[in-house]
C-alpha positions in Angstrom: 0.0 0.0 0.0 1.1 3.6 -0.6 2.3 5.9 2.1 -0.3 7.8 4.0 0.2 11.6 4.1 -1.9 14.4 5.5 -3.6 16.6 2.9 -1.8 19.8 4.1 1.6 18.0 4.0 0.8 16.7 0.5 0.1 20.3 -0.7 3.1 21.9 1.0 5.7 19.1 0.4 4.7 17.6 -2.9 2.2 19.7 -4.9 3.6 23.2 -4.3 7.2 22.2 -5.3 5.8 20.6 -8.4 3.8 23.7 -9.2 6.8 26.0 -8.6 9.0 23.9 -10.9 6.3 24.0 -13.7 5.8 27.7 -13.4 9.6 28.3 -13.5 9.8 26.2 -16.7 7.1 28.4 -18.2 9.3 31.5 -17.4 6.7 33.0 -15.0 8.1 35.9 -13.0 9.5 34.7 -9.7 7.8 37.4 -7.7 4.4 36.3 -9.1 5.3 32.7 -8.3 6.1 33.5 -4.7 3.0 35.7 -4.3 0.6 33.1 -5.7 2.1 30.0 -4.1 2.4 31.7 -0.7 -1.3 32.2 -0.6 -1.9 28.4 -1.1 0.8 27.6 1.5 -0.8 30.0 3.9 -4.1 28.3 3.5 -2.6 25.0 4.7 -1.0 26.7 7.7 -3.7 29.1 8.8 -7.4 29.6 8.6 -9.7 29.0 5.7 -12.4 31.5 4.7 -15.0 29.2 6.0 -13.3 28.9 9.4 -12.9 32.6 9.7 -16.6 33.2 8.8 -17.8 30.7 11.4 -15.6 32.0 14.2 -16.3 35.6 13.4 -20.1 35.0 13.2 -20.1 33.2 16.6 -18.2 36.1 18.2 -20.5 38.7 16.7 -23.7 37.0 17.9 -22.5 37.6 21.4 -22.9 41.3 21.0 -25.7 41.8 18.4 -28.6 40.1 16.7 -27.9 37.5 14.0 -29.1 39.8 11.2 -26.9 42.6 12.3 -24.0 40.1 12.7 -24.4 39.0 9.1 -24.2 42.6 7.9 -21.1 43.2 10.0 -19.5 40.0 8.7 -20.3 40.8 5.1 -18.8 44.3 5.6 -15.6 42.9 7.0 -15.3 40.4 4.2 -15.7 43.2 1.6 -13.0 45.3 3.3 -10.7 42.3 3.3 -11.2 41.7 -0.4 -10.7 45.4 -1.2 -7.4 45.3 0.6 -6.4 42.2 -1.3 -5.7 40.4 2.0 -5.4 36.7 1.7 -8.0 34.8 3.6 -5.5 33.1 5.9 -4.4 36.5 7.1 -7.9 38.0 7.7 -7.9 39.5 11.1 -10.4 38.7 13.8 -13.3 41.2 13.7 -12.8 43.9 16.3 -15.7 43.7 18.8 -15.0 47.2 20.2 -18.5 48.6 20.6 -17.3 52.0 19.3 -16.7 50.3 15.9 -20.0 48.6 15.8 -22.6 50.8 14.2 -25.5 51.3 16.6 -29.0 50.4 15.4 -31.2 53.3 14.5 -34.0 51.7 12.5 -36.3 48.8 13.0 -34.5 46.8 10.2 -31.4 46.8 12.4 -33.1 45.1 15.4 -36.0 43.1 14.0 -36.2 39.3 13.7 -36.5 37.9 10.2 -36.7 34.2 11.0 -40.4 34.0 11.4 -42.9 31.4 12.2 -46.3 32.4 10.6 -49.7 30.8 10.3 -52.7 31.4 8.1 -56.2 32.4 9.2 -57.8 29.1 8.2 -55.4 27.0 10.3 -56.8 25.2 13.3 -56.7 27.6 16.3 -56.4 24.7 18.8 -53.4 23.2 17.0 -51.6 26.6 16.6 -52.2 27.6 20.2 -50.9 24.3 21.4 -47.8 24.9 19.3 -47.4 28.4 20.8 -47.7 27.0 24.3 -45.3 24.1 23.5 -42.7 26.4 21.8 -43.2 29.3 24.2 -44.0 31.6 21.3 -45.4 34.9 22.5 -46.3 36.6 19.1 -47.4 34.8 16.0 -48.2 36.8 12.8 -51.1 35.6 10.6 -50.5 36.0 6.8 -52.4 35.1 3.7 -50.9 33.0 0.8 -49.1 36.1 -0.5 -47.4 36.7 2.8 -49.6 39.8 3.5 -50.2 40.4 7.2 -53.8 39.9 8.1 -53.7 39.4 11.9 -51.8 38.5 15.0 -51.9 35.9 17.8 -50.5 36.7 21.2 -49.6 34.8 24.3 -52.4 36.4 26.2 -54.9 35.0 23.7 -53.3 31.6 24.2 -53.9 31.7 27.9 -57.5 33.0 27.4 -58.2 30.2 24.9 -57.2 27.5 27.3 -59.0 29.1 30.2 -62.4 29.5 28.4 -62.5 26.6 25.8 -62.5 22.9 26.2 -59.8 20.7 24.6 -62.5 19.1 22.5 -63.4 22.3 20.7 -61.3 21.9 17.6 -63.4 23.7 15.1 -62.2 27.2 15.8 -59.9 28.7 13.2 -57.1 31.2 13.7 -59.4 33.8 12.1 -61.9 33.4 15.0 -59.5 34.5 17.7 -56.7 36.6 16.0 -56.3 40.3 16.4 -57.3 42.0 13.2 -56.4 45.6 13.7 -52.6 45.1 14.0 -50.2 48.0 14.4 -47.2 47.5 12.1 -44.1 49.4 11.0 -41.8 49.6 8.0 -38.1 48.6 8.2 -37.1 52.2 7.9 -39.1 53.2 11.0 -36.9 54.7 13.7 -36.4 52.7 16.9 -37.4 55.6 19.0 -40.7 55.8 17.2 -41.2 52.1 17.5 -40.6 52.2 21.2 -43.1 55.0 21.6 -45.7 53.0 19.7 -45.2 50.0 21.8 -45.4 52.0 25.0 -48.3 54.1 24.0 -50.4 51.2 22.7 -49.3 48.9 25.5 -48.4 46.1 23.0 -45.6 43.5 23.0 -44.6 43.6 19.3 -44.8 45.3 16.0 -44.8 43.3 12.7 -42.6 44.8 10.1 -44.2 45.2 6.6 -42.6 46.2 3.3 -44.4 46.4 0.0 -47.5 44.9 1.7 -45.5 41.8 2.7 -44.5 40.7 6.2 -40.7 40.7 6.4 -40.0 40.6 10.1 -41.1 41.3 13.7 -39.7 43.5 16.4 -40.6 42.9 20.1 -40.4 45.0 23.2 -37.4 42.9 24.3 -35.7 43.7 21.0 -36.3 47.4 21.4 -35.0 47.6 25.0 -32.1 45.3 24.5 -28.9 47.1 25.5 -27.1 45.8 22.4 -29.3 47.9 20.2 -27.9 51.2 21.5 
């Protein structure tokens, strides 16, 4: 059987010397050879782009919401590319709060990973799911993702207090809130806070072009990481 060799060792000790020899025979400039092959060698000794992305994203999530972390991650990747920095030399993202842009609009603090229901779904089933998953706010949408209502945790409690488990004919449309206050992604956080406080509600669905794109809750608005 052939000798076993680690992939990184194979690249550094076998493939790179072969590549250098071939490039030299083709009369490629030595500076270009060194520059290009050093990038490949660096990848075998340091981090890969995937490893940097995962590590950076995990660190960013400790200080900001996932959506904002992705924006910051993309921004740093773009800057690294603009500076022609090889991926194995990409620096760890600086988590200094002064360098993290504070959130000013709803789109910076809202949640976009949504669990939604439709108005003709079984109310009993949906409310059991809310209770099981500890979901406090559940947007109701039509087949075009247009917001048509909202279920809240208080409705869940009221439902179980005043209805028997055998009553399975009720639909979401029978118990949902219909006059739902919503905001756009460009709405300022200060305005959103004022709406929630004034109307004494727990969340605001975020709507753009008549479609539900996110939700922002009281906890999101008063989280210290949102500035």
